[in-house]
C-alpha positions in Angstrom: -9.5 25.6 19.1 -9.0 24.9 15.4 -7.5 21.5 16.2 -10.4 20.7 18.5 -13.0 21.6 15.9 -11.1 19.7 13.2 -10.8 16.5 15.2 -14.2 16.8 16.9 -16.2 17.3 13.7 -14.5 14.6 11.8 -14.5 12.0 14.6 -18.0 12.9 15.6 -19.3 12.4 12.0 -17.5 9.1 11.8 -18.9 8.0 15.1 -22.4 8.6 13.7 -21.6 6.1 10.9 -21.2 8.7 8.1 -18.8 7.5 5.4 -15.2 8.9 5.7 -15.4 11.0 2.5 -18.6 12.8 3.7 -17.1 13.1 7.2 -14.2 15.0 5.6 -16.5 17.3 3.8 -18.4 18.0 7.1 -15.1 18.6 8.8 -14.3 21.2 6.1 -17.7 22.8 6.4 -17.2 23.1 10.2 -13.8 24.7 9.8 -15.2 27.2 7.3 -18.1 28.0 9.6 -15.7 28.6 12.5 -13.6 30.9 10.5 -16.6 32.9 9.3 -15.9 32.1 5.6 -18.5 29.4 4.8 -19.3 29.4 1.1 -20.7 26.4 -0.7 -19.2 27.6 -3.9 -15.7 27.5 -2.4 -16.4 24.1 -1.0 -17.5 22.7 -4.4 -14.5 24.4 -6.2 -12.0 22.8 -3.9 -13.8 19.5 -4.1 -13.4 19.5 -7.9 -9.8 20.8 -7.8 -8.9 18.2 -5.3 -9.0 15.4 -7.8 -7.9 17.6 -10.8 -4.3 16.4 -10.7 -2.2 14.9 -13.5 -0.1 12.7 -11.1 -3.3 11.2 -9.6 -4.1 9.7 -13.1 -1.7 7.0 -12.0 -4.2 5.7 -9.5 -6.9 4.4 -11.9 -4.3 2.9 -14.3 -2.5 1.0 -11.5 -5.8 -0.2 -10.2 -6.7 -1.4 -13.7 -3.3 -3.1 -14.0 -3.9 -5.0 -10.8 -7.4 -6.2 -11.9 -6.1 -7.3 -15.3 -3.0 -9.0 -13.8 -5.2 -11.2 -11.5 -7.8 -12.0 -14.2 -5.4 -12.4 -17.1 -3.2 -15.1 -15.7 -0.1 -13.0 -14.7 -0.6 -13.6 -10.9 -1.1 -17.4 -11.4 2.1 -17.7 -13.4 4.1 -15.7 -10.9 2.9 -18.1 -8.1 3.8 -21.1 -10.3 7.3 -19.7 -10.8 7.7 -19.0 -7.1 6.5 -22.5 -6.4 9.1 -24.0 -8.7 11.9 -21.9 -7.0 11.2 -22.4 -3.3 8.1 -24.7 -3.0 10.2 -27.7 -2.0 11.7 -26.1 1.1 10.2 -27.0 4.5 7.3 -24.5 4.9 7.8 -23.8 1.2 4.3 -22.6 0.5 4.9 -19.8 2.9 8.1 -18.8 1.1 6.2 -19.0 -2.2 3.7 -16.6 -0.8 6.4 -14.1 0.1 8.3 -14.4 -3.2 5.1 -14.1 -5.2 4.0 -11.1 -3.1 7.2 -9.2 -3.8 6.9 -9.9 -7.6 3.2 -9.0 -7.7 3.9 -5.8 -5.7 6.1 -4.6 -8.5 3.2 -5.0 -10.9 0.1 -3.5 -9.3 0.8 -1.4 -6.2 -2.5 -2.4 -4.6 -2.4 -4.3 -1.4 -6.0 -5.5 -1.5 -5.7 -6.8 -5.1 -2.5 -8.7 -4.3 -3.8 -10.1 -1.0 -7.0 -11.3 -2.6 -5.2 -13.0 -5.5 -2.7 -14.7 -3.2 -5.5 -15.8 -0.9 -7.5 -17.4 -3.7 -4.4 -19.1 -5.2 -2.4 -20.2 -2.1 -4.6 -20.4 1.0 -6.4 -23.6 -0.1 -3.0 -25.2 -1.0 -1.5 -24.2 2.4 -4.4 -25.6 4.3 -4.4 -28.8 2.3 -0.7 -29.2 3.0 -1.4 -29.1 6.7 -0.4 -25.6 7.6 -2.5 -23.7 10.3 -5.2 -21.8 8.4 -5.1 -18.7 10.6 -1.3 -18.5 10.4 -1.4 -19.0 6.6 -4.0 -16.3 6.2 -2.0 -14.0 8.4 1.1 -14.5 6.3 -0.8 -13.8 3.1 -2.3 -10.6 4.5 1.1 -9.3 5.7 2.8 -10.2 2.5 0.0 -8.4 0.6 0.9 -5.1 2.2 4.3 -5.0 0.6 2.5 -3.8 -2.5 2.2 -0.1 -1.4 5.9 0.0 -0.7 7.6 -1.5 -3.7 7.1 0.5 -6.8 4.7 1.1 -8.5 2.8 2.2 -5.4 -0.6 3.9 -5.2 0.2 5.1 -1.7 3.4 6.9 -2.9 1.4 8.6 -5.7 -1.2 9.9 -3.2 1.5 11.0 -0.7 3.6 12.6 -3.4 0.7 14.7 -4.6 -0.5 15.6 -1.1 3.0 16.4 0.2 4.6 17.9 -2.9 7.4 15.2 -2.9 8.9 13.6 -6.0 7.0 10.4 -6.7 9.9 9.0 -8.7 12.2 9.4 -5.8 9.6 7.8 -3.5 9.3 4.8 -5.8 13.1 4.3 -5.9 13.4 4.7 -2.2 10.7 2.1 -1.5 12.5 -0.8 -3.2 15.0 -1.8 -0.4 12.6 -1.3 2.6 10.0 -3.4 0.8 12.6 -6.2 0.4 13.5 -5.8 4.1 9.9 -6.3 5.1 9.8 -9.5 2.9 12.9 -10.8 4.7 11.3 -10.1 8.1 8.3 -12.2 7.0 10.6 -15.0 5.7 12.4 -15.3 9.1 9.1 -15.0 11.1 7.5 -17.8 9.0 10.7 -20.0 9.4 10.5 -19.6 13.1 6.8 -20.4 13.4 6.8 -23.5 11.1 10.1 -25.0 12.2 8.4 -27.6 14.4 5.4 -28.2 12.0 5.2 -31.7 10.5 4.2 -30.7 7.0 5.4 -32.5 3.9 6.5 -29.9 1.3 5.8 -30.5 -2.4 8.6 -32.4 -4.3 11.5 -30.4 -5.6 11.0 -29.3 -9.2 13.6 -30.4 -11.8 15.8 -27.8 -13.5 13.7 -28.3 -16.6 10.4 -27.6 -14.7 11.9 -24.5 -13.2 13.0 -23.2 -16.6 9.5 -24.0 -18.0 7.9 -22.0 -15.1 10.3 -19.2 -15.7 9.5 -19.1 -19.5 5.8 -19.2 -18.7 6.2 -16.2 -16.3 8.7 -14.2 -18.3 6.2 -11.8 -19.8 4.9 -11.1 -16.3 8.4 -10.7 -14.8 9.4 -8.2 -17.5 7.0 -5.5 -16.4 8.7 -4.6 -13.1 12.0 -4.2 -15.0 10.3 -1.9 -17.5 8.8 0.3 -14.8 11.9 0.5 -12.6 14.4 1.2 -15.4 12.0 3.5 -17.2 11.7 5.6 -14.0 15.4 5.5 -13.1 16.5 6.7 -16.6 13.7 9.2 -17.1 12.0 7.4 -19.9 8.6 8.1 -18.4 7.0 9.8 -15.4 5.1 7.8 -12.7 1.8 8.6 -14.3 3.0 7.4 -17.7 4.4 4.3 -15.9 0.9 3.5 -14.7 -0.4 3.7 -18.3 2.5 1.5 -19.5 1.6 -1.0 -16.7 -2.1 -1.1 -17.6 -1.5 -1.4 -21.4 1.2 -4.0 -21.0 -0.9 -6.1 -18.7 -3.9 -5.9 -21.1 -1.7 -6.7 -24.1 -0.1 -9.8 -22.5 -3.4 -11.1 -21.1 -5.2 -10.7 -24.4 -2.6 -11.5 -27.1 0.1 -13.6 -25.3 -1.6 -15.6 -22.6 -5.0 -15.3 -24.3 -7.0 -15.5 -21.1 -8.9 -12.2 -21.6 -11.1 -11.0 -24.4 -13.3 -8.0 -24.9 -16.3 -9.6 -23.2 -14.2 -10.4 -20.1 -12.6 -7.0 -20.1 -15.8 -5.1 -19.7 -16.5 -6.3 -16.1 -12.8 -5.6 -15.2 -13.2 -2.0 -16.5 -16.4 -1.5 -14.5 -14.9 -3.0 -11.3 -11.8 -0.7 -11.7 -14.0 2.3 -12.3 -16.1 1.7 -9.2 -13.1 1.2 -7.0 -11.3 4.2 -8.5 -14.4 6.5 -8.1 -14.5 5.7 -4.4 -10.8 6.5 -3.9 -10.9 9.6 -6.0 -13.9 11.0 -4.2 -12.1 10.4 -1.0 -9.1 12.2 -2.3 -11.2 15.1 -3.5 -13.0 15.4 -0.1 -9.7 15.2 1.8 -8.2 18.0 -0.4 -11.0 20.3 0.9 -9.9 19.6 4.4 -6.2 20.0 3.4 -6.9 23.4 1.9 -8.7 24.6 5.0 -6.0 23.2 7.2 -3.5 25.4 5.4 -5.9 28.5 5.6 -6.4 27.9 9.3 -2.6 27.7 9.8 -3.0 24.4 11.6 0.5 23.1 10.6 2.1 26.1 12.4 0.1 25.2 15.5 1.3 21.6 15.3 4.9 22.7 14.8 4.7 24.8 17.9 3.3 21.9 19.9 6.1 19.6 18.7 8.8 22.3 19.0 10.5 20.5 21.9 11.1 17.5 19.6 12.4 19.5 16.6 16.0 19.3 17.8 15.9 15.4 17.9 14.8 14.1 14.4 14.8 10.5 15.5 12.6 11.2 18.6 10.3 13.3 16.4 10.0 10.5 13.8 9.3 8.0 16.6 6.5 10.2 17.9 5.1 10.6 14.4 5.2 6.8 13.8 3.4 6.1 17.0 0.7 8.7 16.1 0.3 7.2 12.7 0.0 3.7 14.2 -2.9 4.9 16.4 -4.6 6.7 13.5 -4.1 3.6 11.3 -6.2 1.4 13.6 -9.3 3.6 12.9 -8.7 5.0 9.3 -7.9 3.4 6.0 -4.6 4.1 4.2 -5.8 6.8 1.8 -7.6 9.1 4.3 -4.8 8.8 6.7 -2.3 9.9 4.1 -4.5 12.8 2.9 -5.3 14.0 6.4 -1.9 13.8 8.1 0.4 14.7 5.3 -0.4 18.4 5.1 -0.2 18.6 8.9 3.0 16.7 9.4 5.1 17.8 6.4 5.8 21.3 7.8 6.9 19.7 11.0 9.2 17.2 9.2 10.8 20.0 7.1 11.3 22.2 10.2 13.2 19.3 11.9 15.4 18.9 8.8 14.1 15.4 8.0 14.4 14.3 4.3 10.8 14.3 3.0 11.5 11.2 0.9 12.7 9.3 3.9 9.7 10.5 5.9 7.4 9.5 3.0 8.8 5.9 2.9 8.4 5.3 6.6 5.0 7.0 6.6 3.7 4.8 3.8 5.2 1.7 5.5 3.3 2.6 8.7 0.1 3.1 6.8 0.6 -0.1 4.9 0.9 -2.0 8.1 -2.3 -0.2 9.2 -4.1 -2.2 6.5 -3.6 -5.4 8.6 -4.2 -3.6 12.0 -7.6 -4.4 13.5 -10.4 -3.3 13.8 -10.5 -1.7 10.3 -7.8 -3.6 8.5 -8.9 -3.5 4.9 -6.5 -6.3 3.8 -7.6 -8.4 6.8 -11.2 -8.1 5.5 -10.2 -9.0 2.0 -8.3 -12.1 3.1 -11.1 -13.1 5.4 -13.7 -12.7 2.7 -11.8 -14.4 -0.1 -10.5 -17.2 2.1 -13.7 -17.7 4.0 -11.9 -17.3 7.3 -13.2 -15.5 10.3 -11.8 -12.1 11.2 -10.7 -13.3 14.6 -8.7 -16.1 13.0 -7.0 -13.8 10.5 -6.2 -11.3 13.2 -4.7 -14.0 15.4 -2.6 -15.3 12.6 -1.3 -11.9 11.4 0.0 -10.7 14.8 3.5 -12.2 14.7 4.1 -11.0 11.2 2.8 -7.5 12.0 5.1 -7.3 15.0 8.1 -8.3 12.7 7.1 -5.6 10.2 6.8 -2.9 12.9 10.2 -3.9 14.2 11.7 -3.3 10.7 10.0 0.0 10.5 11.3 1.2 13.9 14.8 -0.1 12.9 14.6 2.3 9.9 13.6 5.1 12.3 16.7 4.5 14.3 18.9 4.0 11.3 17.8 6.2 8.4 20.7 5.0 6.3 18.7 1.7 5.7 16.4 3.8 3.5 18.5 6.6 2.1 21.8 4.8 1.1 20.0 2.3 -1.2 17.6 5.1 -2.3 20.5 7.3 -3.6 21.9 4.3 -5.6 18.5 3.8 -7.2 18.1 7.5 -8.0 
């Protein structure tokens, strides 16, 4: 009965067009009413406490770092460096997109910000070179979702808070899977463009490559600072977010000199607006998460999935399919906040490593960002690139299939995640 009320109230509210955050609050109120414990004061208290978390401070700082990175010239220099490295290969602009996406992912952690920047910088160049516009937009969208997987990742921060899992370990465990996803895009793009007659840009000389590297050096240093700082315990993930934001601002203002105080004000306002939406969503979801615990919903789910507890791979497969279905209707943040408190007890009961589960869960949610009909990243690419949603959706399908294939490969072979993760720890 509890499960029916939980799903019915939330899906019913969403079907009426009520925003997700308010749907979560209505869902919480419905659960409280069913359990004869409705109290507006408890609801408000949990709403406030939901966002009152030190690790969640990482979210606004990583968002600000992404905004500054795009406006301050860091993104453009990374693309120029990738162009100098691999732009001359057949289909080189696609490989530039993938290389630039991996580097940018290690700077911001925001899929939408990275995809928007790559679309603005590379889509016109790819179309002008003769590449299919829909396919190019699809590649950019699927490359953009590497951002929530390679550290620093906003998705890992939210999952770590919701599931009580070490954010530092999640960051370290996400590096190799993120690279695997990039490799899958590389081979998919190679297969799709092998028969295209597109003239790549001329090969850059060694001097030009070194000049591009020198110009991008300040941008490329930041990922190393974050990864080594986390690995050797110099700072926490929240402090890493502050380092990323301050570093991006310093380089943009004093080194590249593309930002000033006047230009910073709109960036701060934009970041604050985006962050307020995310944090209100987090707070609303924490109300439902608290009531899920009070109603003992995880125990009911464990009992439902009890036949699968003896087979961790089969259980993970079932959870991944469930997350895929949910990801077609919900954005990444609400999916993480809703499913994590329900699924974590099941995962622990089956003896699955929470870090391993977290990495696959975030990968699944990241791919959900390019899964229609919601597909936040698809909408961002369509809007910035002035491409129809139908075209972007058509173009993204082969890349999305490749990324799902890598995800299910990790389900079958957990060593692909955990062996490299232990080295990075």
